[in-house]
C-alpha positions, 0 to 999 in steps of 0.5 A: 107191441106194434109201432102204432099201438105203442105210439098210441099208448105213449100218447095216451100216457102223456095225455093222462100224465099231463092231465093228472099232473096238471090237476095235482099241481093245481090242487097241491098249490091251492091246498099248499097256499091255505096251509102255508097261510095257517102254518109257520116256516117252523112247522114245515121245517119240523117235517122237512128234517125227517124227509131224508129218513123217509126217502131212504127207507122208501128207496130200500123198501121199493128195492128197485123192483118196479124198474126191474119188473118193467124191463122184464118182458115176460114177468110172471105171477111168481115174480110179482108175488116174490116182490110183494112179500119181499117188500112187506117183510122189508117194510116191517123191518124198516119201520121197527128200526126207525121206530126204535131210532126215533129218540136218536133222531130227536136228539140229533136235531135237538127237537124233542117233538120229533120223537112221536112226529117221526114215529107217525110219519114213518107209518107211510113206509109200513103202508107203502110196502103193500102196494109196490107190486101193484104199482109195478103192474100199473106202470108196466102196462101203461095204465096211466088213466088209472094211475091218474085217478089214484094220484088225484083222489089220494091227494085230495083226501090227504090234503083235506085231512091236513087242512082240518088238522091245521085249522084245529091247531095241530100244526105240523101233525097235519103235514105228517098225517097228510103224508101217511094218508096219501100213501094209505089211500093210494095203496088201497086204490092200487089194489082196486085197479090192479088185476093181480093179487098175491098168493100165500105161496111165498118164494123169493127164488124169482128175485134172483133173476133181477137181483143184481139189477135191483140191488144197484138201483136200491143203492143208487136210490139211497144216494139220490134220496140222500142228495135230494134231502141232505139240504134239509138235514144240514140246515136243520143241524147247523141252522134251525127249523125255520130255515128248513121251512123257507127252503122247503117252501121254495123247493115245493113250488119248484117241484110242483112246476117241474113235476108237471112236465116230468110226470108226463114223460116219466109216466111212459118213458121207461116202458116205451124205451124198454120195448124198443131198445133193440131198434137204435134209430127208432129209440133215438128219434123217440128220445129226441122227440121227448126232449123236444116236448119237455123243452116246449113245456118245461122252459116257459113254466119253470123260468116263468115261475122264477119271473113271478116268484115274488108276486106269487109268494106274497099273494098266495102265502103272504110276505112271511115267506119272502125269504124263500123267493130268492131260493125259489128263483135259483131252484127254478133254473135247475127245475127247468132241466129236471124233466130232461135229467129224469128222461136221461135216467129213464133211458139208462134204466131201460137199457138195464145199465144199473152199474153206471146209474149207481156210480154216477149217483154215488159220485153226485151224492158225495160231491153234493154233500162235500160241497154243501158242507164246505159252503154251509158257513157262507149261508143258504143261498151259496148252498143252493147255488152249489146244489144247482151247479152239481146237478147240472154237472151230473146232467152232462155226465148223463148225456155223455153216457146216453151218447154212448148208448144211442149216439145222441150228440150234444148238438142233437140235444141243443138243436131240440132245446135251444130254440125253445129256451131262446123263445122262452127268455125273449118272452120273459123279457117282454113280460117283464118289460110290460110289467115295468110300466104296470106296477100300480098293484102287485096283482096287476104286475103278476097277471101282466107278467104271466099273460105278456110272457105266455102270449108272446111265447105262443105267438112266436111258436105259432108263427114258426109252426113248431112241429111238436106244438102242432102235434100236441094240438092235433092230438088234443083235437082228436081226443075232443072229437072222440069225447064228443062222439061218445057223448052223442052215442049215449 
């Protein structure tokens, strides 16, 4: 793929990734607000306890093959067919194992209702195994527009079903069905948009060409899922479902914010970087430009979330969720850097360095579990702070290895992100300062903080003519003209 073609596809990928993630986060927030008003923290906690099991099973079932197929520049139909049937067989086996393990899971958490709730929720694993190869096709070929449609339609249909069930008093069952239906609709649509179809000529021999790479990703993803979801498991075991619900709600809001930026970049990062791994300087420049874009969007979005968290929670999901405010604020500090962390991980994968990817995730997971167990007696807030500190430590390790690969110095990264971090902090201080004198109503306080911070941030960037902001505006202007031209043509 030529330089201009790759740049154009990357720009389109970011555009559609941003559009898709923006719509998804808005819809998720709207549906989430309604559901959170109807359901209780205990309802969210019941499903949250099972997150570690679904996460682990999905990691094993996917097998790291999407990344492996993306890195393989001459992937054939036989490769995709082998991956498809391997995932189907693995998904069926995993569902049977988890189905039979459901009584033990219910006993572990001392929650009898988890027996059939888990068996229903685990259907998502069985359904998802039929769409991995198709997902790899869409991802590898940067079909961001098609992926955006899939995600948005899946989100709407699954949330409507959850809302109907919640209104009819089906509590946490609606959340479980939401997950299952999201995978079902998404898998069906991946089949619709993917030009590839599996054949009955089944051979697992092609898997040998990237098995060593994929198996390391599988093990890595197991550690990652364990690390990400161990919180829910420990809280469910040592505390109760309500505490899990508070953490789940805070983490959900943080994830919505970080996913907006992360989704735009991870949508194109590995496919783009994988195609220019032989051109070190070009790859380094592309990587730093992505870092700059992340800083532009992620810092004001996530740190701004921390600023308005109390007003946001009270207005949207009512004060019954107030205990999740402090958790959300702590998580948002890490959330601002999550897209940068994801970009580093994509860089490592694009170079096929699955061994380092495995080792770092392993040590991060072990450190996470050990420190969380040590702090469990001090309470949930100390546990969240520990979780954030471990993630920042891992981010530093990702950077050290990225420096080894591309010669990206710590100063290079700081030069890209510190101006945006400084402007964000200054803008937040201005927004908070203005709101201090406008406390007549909580709604007024919320809007003053948002607009005061946003206007200050944008104004400073315009005054200093931020290069990445100007490029984004130029691209959006170009897209707008293209759309108008097409309409006139009709």
